[in-house]
N, C-alpha and C positions, 0 to 999 in steps of 0.2 A: 520300323514302328514310330511315327508321331504321337509322344501324348501330349493333348492339349491341357491346360490348365486353367481353369475356368478365373476369372477375374472379374473380384465383385467390389463395385465402385460404394462409397460411401460418398454420399453430401457435406459440403464444409458446412452450411447454412442450417442451423435450427430451424427446427419445425413452428410456428407461429403458430396459437390458435386462437382464431377470432371470434369472441364473443357474438351470442344470438343476439341481435336485435331488427326490434318492428320497422320495419320500410314506412310505415303507416304511422305507427303509435311517435317515432320521435319526430316527425312534423311537427313544429308549433303551429299554433292555432293565432292569426289576427282576429283581435278581439274589438269591434268598433265602438267609438265612442259612445254612443246608445246606449250600448249594455254593459248590465253589471254583472262581478262572477262575484260568488260566495261561499268560499269551500268550508265543509266542514267532514270532519272525521269520517263520514258515510257518505257524501251527498255533493252535491256541488249545485249551487243555485245560480238561476240565469233569470235576469231583468231583462226585456228587454220592450220596445213600443207596442210590440204582438199582445202581451201576456206573459206571465214568468212560468217557471217549468224549474225542476231538476232532475238531475241525473245520479245514481246511484254509481257510489263509490266502493269497489271492493279493498279489504284491509291495506293490500298489500301495494293501491296503486297511489303513485305521489303527483300533489297539483302543484307547481311552481309558474312564480310571473318572472321572467325575463327581465322585462319589460312591460311599463304600465300598459299596452296597449298589446299585449301577448300573452299565451298558457301555454304553457309545456307538460306531459305529459311520463310518468316514468311509472316505472316499477322495481319492486325492491330486488328479486331475483330474476334478469330475462332468460338462466338458462333452463328455466321451469316452464313447460311448457305450459298450465293454463294459463301461467303469469304473461308469460309473452300474448296467447291469443287475447287475453282481454287487454293487454295495451293496446292494439291496436283496434282493437271491439271499443274502446271507452274514450280514446281517440275522436274515432268516428261516429260517437252518441253526441258528443260537447262541440262537435261540428254542427251536427244535423240540428241541436236545438237552439244555436247560435242561430242560424240560420232561419231556422222555423222563428224565432221572435223576434229578426229586424225583418226578414222579409215572406217568409211562410212558402208552402208546396200549393201546387195547383197542377192536376192531370185533367188533359179533355178524354171525354168517350166521346167515339161518333158510332150512332148506328145505323147501319149497313143493309139492305135490306126490303123485298116489298111490301111494304103495308108495316114498317118496324116506325117507331115513332116515338116521343115522350113528353109528359108535362109535367110543367110541377105546381103543385094543388096544396093547398091546404088539408091536416091531416085532420079524420074529424077525435083522432083522439087524443088532440091535442099534443101541450107537453109531458104526457104519461111516457113509462119506459125510458126516459132519457134522452127523447126525441125533441126535434125546435119546432118542431108545430108545422114544418111541410114533410111531404111525401112527393116520391118519381110514382106517376104513372104509364109505364110503359106496355108497350105493343110490341109482343116478340115471334108473334105470331102462333101465339097458341090461341084458345079456344075463349080464354081468360084474357081479365089484364093483369099486370103483377106491378102489385103496389111496394113498395120498398120508404119507411119512414127514412128521416133521414138523421142523423145523432145530433146532438146539440154542438158537439164539437166538430163538425163538418159543415159546410158553406158549400151549398150547391147554386148552379145556374144553369139554366136553361138559354140561350142565346136561339137554338132555330128548333124545328122539332126531331132533330137527328142529332142532336148535338147535347154535351152534360161537362159542364167544365165543377171540377169537385176542388175544392181548398180547405187547408189546415194548416195549424201552424205546427202540427206533427208529424213526421213522415210514414214515421211507422202507424200511424190512425187511419191517415190516407190511404196506404197500399190496403189496409183490412178491408175498409169500406169497401172498395175500386174493386179487389177480390169479391166479394161480396157480391156486390152487382154482377160480373160476370159471373157467377156462380150459375144465373138463373136459363143461361145458355154457353157453356163451358166450348171450347175450344174443338172443335172436328176436322181432321185435314183431311177427309174423304171430298171437298165440297158443298158438303151439306149447310146448315141452317145454325149457327154458332152464334156465340157473341166471346167478342175476343178484346184483351188487353194488351196493350204494346204492340199494335200490328201494327204496317203501313196502310194508309187509307188508300192511297191508287192500288198497292199489289192486290186489295181485294176486289176495288170496283174492277179487277183487268180480271180477274178468275174469278168472277160471280158469287163470292162468297158474300154471306149474308151472316149477322150479328151484330156484337157491338166491342167497339174497338176502343181501347185509350191507349194512345201516346205512339209507344213505338217498337208492341209486339211480332215476334214473325215465328211466322204456323211455317212447316216442313209441307208443302201439299203430298199425301204419300199417292199412289195410284190401287184400283180397287183390283183385287184379286182373282181372274176369272178361273172360275174352274172347269 
């Protein structure tokens, strides 16, 4: 009878523990020459050609300027999950704020459907309730028209009866208002009359979908279950 002894191998190299690093937060941000950054313990002020804004900073977030035209974001302890999450989030907010103050953000909306139309007109209520004096008059297949007042921080254009172009210096506020317009005809994946945001316009026309399309939204078409 042969008895085999188990041989246990050991590695001669020591295990190297890698520190947690945010792949987004560690990337520095290029600052244009026409943008001025002013850090403070609680916020980062950004001044550009299109206006002024500020990004709130957590106490553990650090702002550094390794070069005159570059800003870097770091945290005190990247091993803490909350700090690591806010590391990348803060970097993204600063990048979006710089882009908004220099170029701004815009998103197109397309009205696709029989009888779907939109017009930009004066708001009878004027600038009350935080509006800019304009409103969207949309016909979306209802028995009544849909009126959407435009906020003061949103700029809206209607180049054609079936297209709306929204622009703003704040990407978050722009997305909120676009979602509000979409809410008047939410997506319905069974080829119904719907309002879409971020959908391919050619696919919608080919499938016979109706609604409001903004940018590049993708909707998965479902088949109706038959009993």
